[in-house]
Structure formats: structure tokens, C-alpha cells
N, C-alpha and C positions, 0 to 999 in steps of 0.2 A: 851194055852188058845185060843179057836176059837172065832172069831167074825163073825157077820153076814155081808152079802154083804151090807145091809143098813147102818151098822156101818162104813164100809170102805168108802162108798159114802159120808159120812159126812166130811171126811178128804179132804181138798182142796189142791191138789198138782199141782204146776205149774212150767213152765220153765221161767227162767229169765236170764238176762245178767249182769255180774258184771261190774259196772261202776266206782267204787272207792274202794280202799283197803288201809288200814293203820294198823299198829301194835296196838293192844289193850294193852297198857302199864300197865293198872291196873289189868289185868288178872293174876291169880296166876300161871297158866301154859301158855306157849306161845300160843297166839291166834291172829287172824286177825279180824278187824272190816271191814265188807263189806257193800257196798251200791249196791243194785241189782234192775235193771229195769224189772218189770213184765208187762210192757205195759199198754195200756188203760184199765181202769177198776180196776186194782190193784195198778199200779203206782210204785214209788220207795219205797223200803223197806230196813231196816237196820238189820244186825245181827252180832254176834260175833261167830267165830268158831275156834276150836283147830285143825287146818289143816296145821300147819307150816312145817310138815315133807316133804311134796311134793309141797306145794304152797307158793307163796310169792307175793309181790306187782307187780312184773313184769309179772308173768305167769298167773295171774287171770284176769287182765283187759280184757274185751270183751269175757271172757269165759262164756259159757252158763252153768247154774247149774239147779238143780231141788230142789224145796223146798216146805215144808208144809207152807201154807200161812194163815191158819185160827186158829193158836194158839193165845192166848192173849199175848200182849206185856209183855216182861219180862226184868228185869234189870240184866245183866250179867256183873259183874266186872265193874260197872259204865257205861256200854254201853247198850243202848236200843236195844233189840232184838225183831224184829217183825215177823221173819220167822225162820224156821229150815231148813238149807241146809242139803240135804241127801248125805250120803256117806257110803261106805263099810269099816268096820274096820278090818284091818289085825290082825293076831295073836299077833303081837308086839305092837298093839295099834295105828298104823299109819292109817290115814283116806285117802281113795281114793274117791274123789267126783264122784257122779253119774251125767252123762250129756248125752244129746241127741247125737246120732251117726252122725247127720248132723245138720246144723243151721236151726232152726225153729223160728216161731214168738214168741216174748216175750208174756207171759201170757197163752200160750198154756196149756190146762189142761191135766194132766196125768190121764188116766182112767184105 
């Protein structure tokens, strides 16, 4: 299904830095609850992500990630999810997070 460029421009995708990570114990599948700093204008946002194959509380702190920031807030396994962190899914279902190739300002828009 094709979308127009105007439809794509409605999706607000930004860079943020992970500031806090904890296990989402209420999730059916292993998941991490993240707090991400998207800088001035967007601020701190929370999400829950099933990314435990490659990521944990130690290797995510201060990691920059890319996320969709204009979805409505959703309750995922008792955890408030305000953004959708983007990743590539391998054939076996493991998720590899998408991130900038160098450190950039939090809140930078992906275009």
C-alpha cells in the first residue's frame, strides 16, 4: 500500500536519549520500560518495548534511539507508552534498534 508524501510528513519521528530503563514485569513477553529524553519541545517520554534479546538496563542508558512521537498514549501491560521506538526485526523476531550513526541533539527530527 502506497502512502503520499503528505501522509508521511504527518508522522513525527525524532531522536531521543534513553535516561532510565527497568523491566516491565507486567508484560506477557519480556519487555523493558524506557524513559527517553527528546529535548526541549517534546521532553521526557515513556514507552515499553520487547527488545530484551539485545538490550538491557546496562547497555541502553544514554543510548540514542529513534521513535515516532505523535501516537496517542497507549497502555501496554500496565505501562504508559507515549512513543514507539523504531527497530528492525530479524527473521527470528529479535529487534535491533535504529539509532543515529553519531551523537546528535535530542529532539532532532527525522525527515
